[in-house]
C-alpha positions in Angstrom: 241.7 164.5 83.4 241.1 165.0 79.6 239.3 161.7 79.4 237.0 162.7 82.3 236.1 166.0 80.6 235.3 164.2 77.3 232.9 161.8 79.1 231.1 164.6 80.8 230.6 166.4 77.4 229.3 163.2 75.8 226.8 162.7 78.7 225.6 166.3 78.4 225.1 166.0 74.6 223.2 162.7 75.0 221.0 164.3 77.7 220.3 167.2 75.4 219.4 164.9 72.5 217.0 162.9 74.8 215.4 166.2 76.0 214.8 167.3 72.4 213.3 163.9 71.4 211.0 163.9 74.4 209.9 167.4 73.8 209.1 166.6 70.1 207.3 163.5 71.1 205.2 165.4 73.6 204.4 168.1 71.0 203.4 165.4 68.4 201.1 163.7 70.9 199.6 167.0 72.0 198.9 167.9 68.4 197.2 164.6 67.8 195.1 165.0 71.0 194.0 168.5 70.0 193.1 167.6 66.4 189.2 167.6 66.1 187.7 164.2 65.4 186.5 163.7 61.8 184.2 161.1 60.4 182.6 160.4 57.0 179.0 159.5 56.2 176.2 160.2 53.8 173.7 163.1 53.8 170.2 161.8 54.5 166.7 163.2 54.5 163.4 162.0 56.0 160.8 160.8 53.5 157.0 161.4 53.7 154.8 158.8 52.0 151.5 160.5 51.2 148.3 158.8 50.1 144.6 158.4 50.8 142.6 156.1 53.0 140.0 155.7 50.2 140.7 154.5 46.7 139.3 155.9 43.5 140.1 157.5 40.2 142.5 160.4 40.0 140.8 163.5 38.7 143.7 166.1 39.1 147.5 166.0 39.6 148.5 169.5 40.6 152.3 169.2 41.2 155.2 167.5 39.4 158.4 165.8 40.6 160.9 168.3 41.8 158.3 170.9 42.9 158.7 172.5 46.3 155.4 172.4 48.1 154.1 174.1 51.3 152.2 172.6 54.2 148.6 172.1 53.3 149.1 172.5 49.5 146.9 170.2 47.4 148.9 167.6 45.5 146.3 165.2 44.1 142.5 165.1 43.9 140.4 162.0 43.5 136.9 161.8 42.0 134.2 162.4 44.6 130.8 162.1 42.8 129.9 158.8 44.4 130.8 160.0 47.9 128.9 163.3 47.3 125.8 161.2 46.4 126.2 159.2 49.6 126.6 162.3 51.6 123.4 163.8 50.2 121.5 160.6 50.9 122.9 160.5 54.5 121.9 164.2 55.0 118.3 163.4 53.8 118.1 160.5 56.2 119.2 162.7 59.0 116.6 165.3 58.2 113.9 162.5 58.2 115.0 161.1 61.5 115.3 164.5 63.0 111.7 165.3 62.0 110.5 162.0 63.5 112.3 162.7 66.7 110.8 166.2 66.9 107.3 164.7 66.4 107.9 162.2 69.2 109.0 164.9 71.5 106.0 167.1 70.8 103.6 164.3 71.5 100.1 163.7 69.9 98.3 166.6 68.3 94.8 167.6 69.5 93.1 166.3 66.4 94.8 163.0 66.8 93.5 162.7 70.3 90.0 163.7 69.3 90.0 161.1 66.5 91.2 158.3 68.8 88.5 159.2 71.4 85.8 159.2 68.7 86.9 155.8 67.5 86.9 154.4 71.0 83.4 155.8 71.6 82.1 154.2 68.5 83.6 150.8 69.3 82.1 151.0 72.8 78.6 151.8 71.4 78.9 148.9 68.9 79.8 146.5 71.7 76.8 147.7 73.7 74.5 147.1 70.7 75.9 143.7 70.1 75.6 142.7 73.7 72.0 144.0 74.0 70.8 142.4 70.8 68.0 143.7 68.5 65.3 146.0 69.9 61.7 144.8 70.2 60.6 147.3 67.6 63.2 145.9 65.1 61.7 142.4 65.7 58.2 143.7 65.2 59.2 145.4 62.0 60.9 142.3 60.7 57.7 140.3 61.4 55.6 142.9 59.6 58.0 142.7 56.7 57.7 138.9 56.5 53.9 139.2 56.4 53.9 141.8 53.7 56.3 139.9 51.6 54.3 136.7 52.2 51.1 138.4 50.9 53.0 139.6 47.8 54.4 136.2 47.2 51.0 134.5 47.5 49.6 137.0 45.0 52.4 136.4 42.6 51.9 132.6 43.0 48.2 132.9 42.1 48.9 135.2 39.1 51.6 132.9 37.8 49.2 129.9 38.0 46.5 131.9 36.1 48.9 132.9 33.4 50.1 129.4 32.9 46.4 128.3 32.4 45.7 131.1 30.0 48.9 130.3 28.1 47.7 126.7 27.8 44.5 128.0 26.3 46.4 130.3 24.0 44.9 133.4 25.4 48.3 135.0 26.6 51.7 135.0 25.1 54.7 133.1 26.4 56.4 136.3 27.4 53.5 137.3 29.6 53.6 133.8 31.2 57.3 134.1 31.8 57.0 137.5 33.4 54.5 136.2 35.9 56.7 133.2 36.7 59.7 135.5 37.3 57.8 137.8 39.7 56.6 134.7 41.6 60.2 133.4 41.9 61.5 136.8 43.0 58.8 137.1 45.7 59.6 133.7 47.0 63.3 134.7 47.4 62.3 138.0 49.2 60.1 136.0 51.5 62.9 133.6 52.4 65.3 136.5 53.1 62.8 138.3 55.3 62.2 135.0 57.3 66.0 134.6 57.8 66.4 138.2 59.0 63.6 137.7 61.4 65.2 134.5 62.7 68.5 136.3 63.3 66.8 139.1 65.2 64.9 136.7 67.3 68.0 134.7 68.0 70.0 137.8 69.1 73.8 138.3 68.8 76.1 135.3 68.5 79.0 134.8 70.9 81.6 135.3 68.2 80.1 138.6 67.2 80.2 139.7 70.9 83.9 138.6 71.1 84.8 140.5 68.0 83.1 143.6 69.2 84.9 143.4 72.5 88.2 143.0 70.8 87.6 146.1 68.6 86.5 148.0 71.7 89.7 147.1 73.6 91.9 148.0 70.6 90.2 151.4 70.3 90.6 152.1 74.0 94.3 151.1 74.0 94.9 153.4 71.0 93.1 156.2 72.7 95.3 155.8 75.8 98.4 155.6 73.7 97.6 158.7 71.8 96.7 160.7 74.9 99.8 159.6 76.8 102.1 160.3 73.8 105.3 158.4 72.9 107.2 156.4 75.5 110.6 157.4 76.7 112.2 154.3 75.1 110.7 155.3 71.7 112.4 158.7 72.0 115.7 157.1 73.0 115.4 154.7 70.1 114.8 157.6 67.7 117.8 159.5 69.2 120.0 156.5 68.7 118.9 156.1 65.1 119.6 159.8 64.5 123.1 159.6 66.2 123.9 156.6 64.0 122.9 158.5 60.8 125.0 161.5 61.9 128.0 159.3 62.5 127.6 157.8 59.1 127.5 161.3 57.6 130.7 162.2 59.5 132.4 159.1 58.2 131.4 160.1 54.6 132.7 163.6 55.1 136.0 162.1 56.3 136.2 160.0 53.2 135.5 163.1 51.1 138.4 164.9 52.8 140.6 161.9 51.9 139.9 162.5 48.2 142.1 165.6 48.5 145.7 164.7 49.2 147.7 167.5 50.7 151.3 168.0 51.7 151.7 167.6 55.5 154.6 170.1 55.7 157.0 171.9 53.5 158.9 169.4 51.3 160.0 168.5 47.8 158.1 166.1 45.6 160.5 163.3 44.9 158.3 160.6 43.3 154.9 161.2 41.7 153.9 159.0 38.8 150.2 159.6 38.4 148.0 160.9 35.6 144.3 161.9 35.7 142.2 158.8 35.2 144.5 156.4 37.1 142.8 154.1 39.5 144.5 154.0 42.9 144.0 151.6 45.8 143.2 152.8 49.4 146.0 153.0 52.0 148.7 153.0 49.4 151.4 155.7 48.9 150.7 157.9 45.9 153.7 160.2 46.2 157.0 160.5 48.1 158.1 163.8 49.6 161.5 164.7 50.9 161.7 167.0 53.9 164.0 170.0 53.5 165.9 169.3 56.7 169.0 167.3 56.0 171.3 165.5 58.3 174.5 163.3 58.2 174.8 160.0 60.0 178.5 159.2 61.0 180.1 156.8 63.3 182.6 157.8 66.0 185.1 155.3 67.6 184.8 154.8 71.3 188.2 156.5 72.0 186.9 159.8 70.4 183.3 159.6 71.8 184.3 161.8 74.8 185.1 164.6 72.5 181.6 164.7 71.0 178.6 166.1 72.8 175.0 167.1 72.0 174.7 170.6 70.6 178.4 170.7 69.5 179.0 172.6 66.3 180.4 170.8 63.3 181.8 171.6 59.9 180.7 169.5 56.9 182.5 169.2 53.5 181.1 167.6 50.4 182.8 166.8 47.1 180.4 168.8 45.1 181.5 172.1 46.8 185.2 171.4 47.6 186.0 175.0 48.8 182.9 175.4 51.0 182.1 174.5 54.5 178.6 173.8 55.8 177.6 174.2 59.4 176.0 171.5 61.5 175.0 170.7 65.0 175.2 167.3 66.8 171.6 166.3 67.3 171.8 162.7 68.5 174.4 160.3 69.9 173.4 156.7 70.1 173.4 155.1 73.5 174.5 151.7 72.2 177.7 150.9 70.3 177.7 149.2 66.9 180.0 146.8 65.1 181.2 145.6 68.5 183.4 142.5 68.8 182.2 139.6 70.9 184.9 140.2 73.6 186.7 143.5 73.9 189.8 143.0 76.0 192.5 145.4 74.9 192.7 149.1 74.1 193.5 148.3 70.5 190.2 146.4 70.2 188.2 149.1 71.8 188.6 151.4 68.8 186.5 149.0 66.8 183.5 150.1 68.8 181.7 152.9 67.1 178.7 155.0 68.1 176.2 156.5 65.6 176.1 160.4 65.7 173.4 162.4 63.9 174.4 165.9 62.7 171.7 168.3 61.6 172.8 170.4 58.7 172.3 174.1 58.0 171.7 174.7 54.3 169.8 177.9 53.7 170.9 177.9 50.1 169.4 174.5 49.4 172.6 173.3 47.8 172.9 169.9 49.4 171.1 166.7 48.3 170.3 163.5 50.1 172.8 160.8 49.2 175.9 163.0 49.0 179.0 161.8 50.7 180.1 164.2 53.5 183.1 164.6 55.8 182.2 165.9 59.3 184.6 167.6 61.6 183.5 168.1 65.2 184.6 171.6 66.4 186.0 171.9 69.9 
């Protein structure tokens, strides 16, 4: 009987010990399950590379490394004298093309039309005269001129012969003889010219003269028609296209002028700026590096803890520089794809090697944190 009671006592004690051990193990596992997941990473910040699409020489550097700048604040200015000259030239060309287009749209002026009509009338009259030929009275006048010049030439011929005889006798001087000979030769030339003019009048207009007069008349008539009709529609469109091209060129120059002033695109801190006035810079090259004020931490969560992290979840961040301080954060991004994954994941032990990147946006109103700091992130339940 005593032995039976002892066995029952030992069984009860063993059962109690097992219950205590099971309860402790359950509490330990529960504590581990309720412990918020923690991960470590580095604080990062987005960089902004600012520069200019046009190269040139630096004229002003208005900020220094470490300065906090606002959106739109001027950082660097480049020389713009050459671009200003090109803009003035383009503006002058636009004014010239605009004036030409306005003139085409207005059409011909009354005085231009009157002048074109007068020229066409004059060309037509000249053509009629050439086709008709000389008038009879002009021929009669030319014949009378020939007879008159012939009489003068005969008189000069006789006088020259007489003076040569007198000179041979020694009665007149050599100068008087030479003067008489010169008048004779001049009258001979006048007589020949009068004969040729008479022949031209009697022969009438030549075919080539008529053809030239007809060509001049056609050109004058075409000019009159063009002036009266005004510019053609295609001429106006061509002038409009030239004006639009010049305006586009001016707009491009203005854009280049805007690129000579480098501004901060948003609030940031100047991280790198190694320029001095007079430095030559190339186009499309970064001239300064800005750090955005918004900071964030990139950490990696194992797969078995991923279910305890969600978008918008609050987090606490600790850094070594401020050991007694906690910074707030919010989960902003959870990667959709795992990283550092083994080739074949077969067992639960291997699944913990899969990690997912998580981005936590930091709240740092005091601007105490810096990019590059190591940080420990605890995801709050």
